[in-house]
The first five atom37 places (N, CA, C, CB, O) and aatype in JSON, in Angstrom:
{
  "aatype": [12, 6, 10, 1, 19, 1, 14, 0, 1, 6, 5, 3, 7, 6, 1, 10, 10, 6, 19, 17, 6, 1, 15, 19, 1, 0, 15, 8, 15, 13, 10, 6, 6, 2, 3, 9, 19, 12, 10, 1, 14, 10, 19, 0, 6, 0, 10, 0, 15, 3, 0, 15, 0, 17, 17, 0, 7, 0, 16, 0, 8, 3, 17, 14, 7, 7, 13, 15],
  "atom_mask": [
    [1, 1, 1, 1, 1],
    [1, 1, 1, 1, 1],
    [1, 1, 1, 1, 1],
    [1, 1, 1, 1, 1],
    [1, 1, 1, 1, 1],
    [1, 1, 1, 1, 1],
    [1, 1, 1, 1, 1],
    [1, 1, 1, 1, 1],
    [1, 1, 1, 1, 1],
    [1, 1, 1, 1, 1],
    [1, 1, 1, 1, 1],
    [1, 1, 1, 1, 1],
    [1, 1, 1, 0, 1],
    [1, 1, 1, 1, 1],
    [1, 1, 1, 1, 1],
    [1, 1, 1, 1, 1],
    [1, 1, 1, 1, 1],
    [1, 1, 1, 1, 1],
    [1, 1, 1, 1, 1],
    [1, 1, 1, 1, 1],
    [1, 1, 1, 1, 1],
    [1, 1, 1, 1, 1],
    [1, 1, 1, 1, 1],
    [1, 1, 1, 1, 1],
    [1, 1, 1, 1, 1],
    [1, 1, 1, 1, 1],
    [1, 1, 1, 1, 1],
    [1, 1, 1, 1, 1],
    [1, 1, 1, 1, 1],
    [1, 1, 1, 1, 1],
    [1, 1, 1, 1, 1],
    [1, 1, 1, 1, 1],
    [1, 1, 1, 1, 1],
    [1, 1, 1, 1, 1],
    [1, 1, 1, 1, 1],
    [1, 1, 1, 1, 1],
    [1, 1, 1, 1, 1],
    [1, 1, 1, 1, 1],
    [1, 1, 1, 1, 1],
    [1, 1, 1, 1, 1],
    [1, 1, 1, 1, 1],
    [1, 1, 1, 1, 1],
    [1, 1, 1, 1, 1],
    [1, 1, 1, 1, 1],
    [1, 1, 1, 1, 1],
    [1, 1, 1, 1, 1],
    [1, 1, 1, 1, 1],
    [1, 1, 1, 1, 1],
    [1, 1, 1, 1, 1],
    [1, 1, 1, 1, 1],
    [1, 1, 1, 1, 1],
    [1, 1, 1, 1, 1],
    [1, 1, 1, 1, 1],
    [1, 1, 1, 1, 1],
    [1, 1, 1, 1, 1],
    [1, 1, 1, 1, 1],
    [1, 1, 1, 0, 1],
    [1, 1, 1, 1, 1],
    [1, 1, 1, 1, 1],
    [1, 1, 1, 1, 1],
    [1, 1, 1, 1, 1],
    [1, 1, 1, 1, 1],
    [1, 1, 1, 1, 1],
    [1, 1, 1, 1, 1],
    [1, 1, 1, 0, 1],
    [1, 1, 1, 0, 1],
    [1, 1, 1, 1, 1],
    [1, 1, 1, 1, 1]
  ],
  "atom_positions": [
    [[-60.0, 153.54, 3.47], [-60.36, 153.7, 4.86], [-59.55, 152.71, 5.68], [-61.89, 153.51, 5.09], [-59.51, 151.52, 5.37]],
    [[-58.93, 153.2, 6.7], [-58.17, 152.37, 7.62], [-59.12, 151.73, 8.62], [-57.07, 153.21, 8.34], [-60.01, 152.38, 9.17]],
    [[-58.92, 150.45, 8.85], [-59.76, 149.71, 9.8], [-58.84, 148.96, 10.74], [-60.74, 148.73, 9.07], [-57.89, 148.32, 10.31]],
    [[-59.13, 149.04, 12.02], [-58.35, 148.27, 12.99], [-59.31, 147.45, 13.83], [-57.48, 149.2, 13.88], [-60.48, 147.79, 13.99]],
    [[-58.8, 146.37, 14.35], [-59.61, 145.5, 15.2], [-59.21, 145.76, 16.64], [-59.42, 143.99, 14.82], [-58.04, 145.81, 16.99]],
    [[-60.23, 145.93, 17.45], [-60.01, 146.19, 18.88], [-61.09, 145.49, 19.68], [-60.0, 147.72, 19.18], [-62.13, 145.14, 19.12]],
    [[-60.86, 145.29, 20.97], [-61.93, 144.71, 21.79], [-63.15, 145.64, 21.77], [-61.45, 144.48, 23.25], [-63.01, 146.86, 21.85]],
    [[-64.32, 145.06, 21.66], [-65.55, 145.86, 21.71], [-65.72, 146.43, 23.12], [-66.8, 145.0, 21.31], [-65.33, 145.81, 24.11]],
    [[-66.31, 147.61, 23.16], [-66.54, 148.28, 24.44], [-68.04, 148.35, 24.72], [-65.93, 149.71, 24.44], [-68.86, 148.22, 23.81]],
    [[-68.37, 148.56, 25.96], [-69.77, 148.64, 26.36], [-70.52, 149.69, 25.55], [-69.88, 148.96, 27.86], [-71.66, 149.47, 25.14]],
    [[-69.88, 150.82, 25.3], [-70.54, 151.91, 24.57], [-70.72, 151.59, 23.08], [-69.74, 153.18, 24.71], [-71.41, 152.34, 22.38]],
    [[-70.13, 150.51, 22.58], [-70.32, 150.09, 21.19], [-71.62, 149.33, 20.97], [-69.16, 149.22, 20.75], [-72.03, 149.13, 19.83]],
    [[-72.28, 148.92, 22.04], [-73.41, 148.01, 21.95], [-74.49, 148.41, 20.96], [0.0, 0.0, 0.0], [-74.88, 147.59, 20.13]],
    [[-74.98, 149.62, 21.01], [-76.07, 150.04, 20.13], [-75.6, 150.05, 18.67], [-76.59, 151.44, 20.53], [-76.33, 149.63, 17.78]],
    [[-74.4, 150.54, 18.44], [-73.86, 150.57, 17.07], [-73.69, 149.14, 16.53], [-72.51, 151.32, 17.04], [-74.04, 148.88, 15.37]],
    [[-73.17, 148.22, 17.34], [-73.0, 146.85, 16.88], [-74.34, 146.17, 16.62], [-72.2, 146.04, 17.9], [-74.46, 145.35, 15.71]],
    [[-75.33, 146.51, 17.41], [-76.67, 145.98, 17.17], [-77.21, 146.49, 15.83], [-77.63, 146.37, 18.32], [-77.85, 145.73, 15.1]],
    [[-76.95, 147.74, 15.5], [-77.36, 148.29, 14.2], [-76.65, 147.55, 13.07], [-77.05, 149.8, 14.13], [-77.26, 147.23, 12.05]],
    [[-75.36, 147.28, 13.24], [-74.59, 146.54, 12.23], [-75.19, 145.15, 12.05], [-73.1, 146.44, 12.63], [-75.38, 144.7, 10.92]],
    [[-75.49, 144.48, 13.15], [-76.11, 143.16, 13.08], [-77.41, 143.21, 12.28], [-76.38, 142.61, 14.5], [-77.62, 142.41, 11.37]],
    [[-78.27, 144.17, 12.63], [-79.58, 144.23, 11.98], [-79.44, 144.53, 10.48], [-80.44, 145.3, 12.65], [-80.13, 143.9, 9.67]],
    [[-78.58, 145.45, 10.11], [-78.38, 145.73, 8.68], [-77.87, 144.5, 7.95], [-77.41, 146.9, 8.49], [-78.3, 144.21, 6.83]],
    [[-76.95, 143.79, 8.56], [-76.39, 142.59, 7.95], [-77.44, 141.5, 7.78], [-75.23, 142.06, 8.79], [-77.51, 140.86, 6.73]],
    [[-78.25, 141.31, 8.81], [-79.29, 140.29, 8.75], [-80.31, 140.64, 7.67], [-79.99, 140.14, 10.12], [-80.73, 139.77, 6.9]],
    [[-80.71, 141.88, 7.62], [-81.7, 142.29, 6.6], [-81.15, 142.14, 5.18], [-82.13, 143.76, 6.84], [-81.9, 141.85, 4.25]],
    [[-79.84, 142.33, 5.01], [-79.23, 142.23, 3.69], [-78.96, 140.79, 3.26], [-77.95, 143.0, 3.67], [-78.89, 140.51, 2.06]],
    [[-78.81, 139.89, 4.22], [-78.36, 138.55, 3.85], [-79.27, 137.4, 4.28], [-77.03, 138.32, 4.44], [-79.04, 136.26, 3.88]],
    [[-80.28, 137.66, 5.07], [-81.13, 136.6, 5.59], [-82.57, 136.79, 5.1], [-81.09, 136.57, 7.13], [-83.48, 137.03, 5.9]],
    [[-82.76, 136.68, 3.82], [-84.08, 136.92, 3.24], [-85.13, 135.92, 3.72], [-83.99, 136.88, 1.73], [-86.33, 136.15, 3.55]],
    [[-84.69, 134.82, 4.3], [-85.63, 133.81, 4.8], [-86.27, 134.22, 6.13], [-84.91, 132.48, 4.96], [-87.24, 133.6, 6.56]],
    [[-85.74, 135.26, 6.77], [-86.32, 135.72, 8.04], [-87.45, 136.7, 7.76], [-85.24, 136.38, 8.93], [-87.35, 137.56, 6.88]],
    [[-88.51, 136.56, 8.51], [-89.63, 137.5, 8.46], [-89.33, 138.66, 9.4], [-90.98, 136.8, 8.84], [-88.46, 138.56, 10.26]],
    [[-90.05, 139.75, 9.24], [-89.87, 140.92, 10.11], [-90.04, 140.55, 11.58], [-90.87, 142.02, 9.73], [-89.26, 140.99, 12.42]],
    [[-91.04, 139.74, 11.89], [-91.26, 139.37, 13.29], [-90.11, 138.52, 13.84], [-92.58, 138.6, 13.44], [-89.86, 138.54, 15.04]],
    [[-89.4, 137.78, 12.98], [-88.23, 137.03, 13.42], [-87.12, 137.99, 13.87], [-87.71, 136.11, 12.29], [-86.5, 137.8, 14.91]],
    [[-86.89, 139.01, 13.06], [-85.85, 139.98, 13.38], [-86.21, 140.74, 14.66], [-85.65, 140.97, 12.22], [-85.35, 140.96, 15.51]],
    [[-87.46, 141.12, 14.78], [-87.92, 141.83, 15.99], [-87.73, 140.93, 17.22], [-89.41, 142.24, 15.85], [-87.34, 141.42, 18.28]],
    [[-88.0, 139.65, 17.08], [-87.86, 138.71, 18.2], [-86.38, 138.49, 18.55], [-88.54, 137.37, 17.86], [-86.02, 138.36, 19.72]],
    [[-85.52, 138.44, 17.52], [-84.1, 138.18, 17.75], [-83.32, 139.38, 18.28], [-83.47, 137.72, 16.47], [-82.33, 139.22, 18.99]],
    [[-83.78, 140.58, 17.95], [-83.03, 141.8, 18.3], [-82.68, 141.89, 19.79], [-83.83, 143.01, 17.89], [-81.52, 142.15, 20.1]],
    [[-83.64, 141.7, 20.72], [-83.25, 141.8, 22.13], [-82.3, 140.68, 22.57], [-84.49, 141.77, 23.01], [-81.49, 140.88, 23.47]],
    [[-82.39, 139.52, 21.94], [-81.48, 138.43, 22.27], [-80.06, 138.76, 21.82], [-81.95, 137.12, 21.62], [-79.09, 138.48, 22.54]],
    [[-79.94, 139.35, 20.65], [-78.62, 139.75, 20.16], [-78.07, 140.89, 21.03], [-78.69, 140.19, 18.67], [-76.88, 140.89, 21.36]],
    [[-78.91, 141.84, 21.4], [-78.47, 142.93, 22.27], [-77.96, 142.38, 23.6], [-79.63, 143.93, 22.52], [-76.95, 142.85, 24.12]],
    [[-78.66, 141.41, 24.14], [-78.23, 140.79, 25.4], [-76.89, 140.08, 25.23], [-79.31, 139.79, 25.9], [-76.01, 140.18, 26.08]],
    [[-76.73, 139.36, 24.12], [-75.47, 138.65, 23.87], [-74.32, 139.64, 23.7], [-75.6, 137.77, 22.61], [-73.22, 139.41, 24.21]],
    [[-74.56, 140.74, 22.99], [-73.51, 141.73, 22.8], [-73.12, 142.41, 24.11], [-73.96, 142.78, 21.79], [-71.97, 142.82, 24.28]],
    [[-74.06, 142.52, 25.04], [-73.79, 143.16, 26.33], [-73.18, 142.19, 27.34], [-75.06, 143.74, 26.9], [-72.68, 142.61, 28.38]],
    [[-73.21, 140.93, 27.03], [-72.75, 139.9, 27.96], [-71.23, 139.81, 28.02], [-73.33, 138.55, 27.57], [-70.54, 140.1, 27.04]],
    [[-70.73, 139.4, 29.17], [-69.31, 139.13, 29.34], [-68.97, 137.69, 28.97], [-68.88, 139.42, 30.77], [-67.82, 137.28, 29.07]],
    [[-69.97, 136.93, 28.54], [-69.76, 135.51, 28.25], [-68.89, 135.3, 27.02], [-71.1, 134.82, 28.06], [-68.22, 134.27, 26.91]],
    [[-68.88, 136.25, 26.09], [-68.07, 136.15, 24.88], [-67.17, 137.36, 24.77], [-68.97, 136.03, 23.63], [-67.51, 138.45, 25.21]],
    [[-66.02, 137.14, 24.17], [-65.1, 138.25, 23.91], [-65.43, 138.8, 22.52], [-63.59, 137.8, 24.01], [-65.08, 138.17, 21.52]],
    [[-66.07, 139.94, 22.44], [-66.44, 140.56, 21.17], [-65.32, 141.46, 20.7], [-67.76, 141.35, 21.3], [-64.68, 142.14, 21.5]],
    [[-65.08, 141.45, 19.4], [-64.09, 142.32, 18.77], [-64.79, 143.19, 17.76], [-62.96, 141.49, 18.1], [-65.72, 142.75, 17.08]],
    [[-64.35, 144.43, 17.67], [-64.96, 145.38, 16.74], [-63.93, 145.81, 15.71], [-65.52, 146.61, 17.49], [-62.77, 146.04, 16.03]],
    [[-64.37, 145.92, 14.47], [-63.57, 146.54, 13.43], [-63.93, 148.01, 13.43], [0.0, 0.0, 0.0], [-65.07, 148.37, 13.14]],
    [[-62.97, 148.87, 13.75], [-63.25, 150.29, 13.93], [-62.43, 151.14, 12.96], [-62.98, 150.71, 15.37], [-61.31, 150.78, 12.6]],
    [[-63.01, 152.25, 12.55], [-62.33, 153.2, 11.66], [-61.28, 153.99, 12.44], [-63.35, 154.16, 10.99], [-61.15, 153.84, 13.65]],
    [[-60.56, 154.81, 11.73], [-59.55, 155.66, 12.37], [-60.19, 156.59, 13.4], [-58.81, 156.49, 11.31], [-59.53, 157.02, 14.34]],
    [[-61.48, 156.88, 13.23], [-62.2, 157.72, 14.19], [-62.86, 156.89, 15.28], [-63.26, 158.56, 13.47], [-63.69, 157.39, 16.05]],
    [[-62.48, 155.6, 15.35], [-62.95, 154.67, 16.38], [-64.43, 154.35, 16.26], [-62.67, 155.24, 17.75], [-65.07, 154.04, 17.26]],
    [[-64.98, 154.43, 15.05], [-66.39, 154.12, 14.79], [-66.49, 152.65, 14.4], [-66.99, 155.05, 13.66], [-65.96, 152.27, 13.36]],
    [[-67.15, 151.8, 15.22], [-67.25, 150.39, 14.88], [-68.15, 150.16, 13.68], [-67.75, 149.6, 16.07], [-69.28, 150.66, 13.63]],
    [[-67.66, 149.4, 12.72], [-68.42, 149.1, 11.52], [-68.66, 147.61, 11.33], [0.0, 0.0, 0.0], [-69.31, 147.21, 10.36]],
    [[-68.16, 146.8, 12.25], [-68.34, 145.37, 12.2], [-67.88, 144.75, 13.5], [0.0, 0.0, 0.0], [-67.26, 145.41, 14.33]],
    [[-68.17, 143.48, 13.67], [-67.76, 142.8, 14.89], [-67.69, 141.31, 14.67], [-68.72, 143.13, 16.03], [-68.26, 140.76, 13.73]],
    [[-66.98, 140.67, 15.57], [-66.92, 139.22, 15.6], [-66.76, 138.77, 17.03], [-65.77, 138.68, 14.72], [-66.69, 137.57, 17.29]]
  ]
}
């Protein structure tokens, strides 16, 4: 699968939030469900913010599968 890095777009927000949540659930076993529920809107706000330059790793079909 070909992957390219591009600036994240506003329409990527929900997909990137899903990627974040899957990653956290797979790697942060110390977090309780209520922690993830509490963090989710904060992460969504950060991803929507212009304060950081977000980059997305996207497939050839422009589907974001990761971000930094």
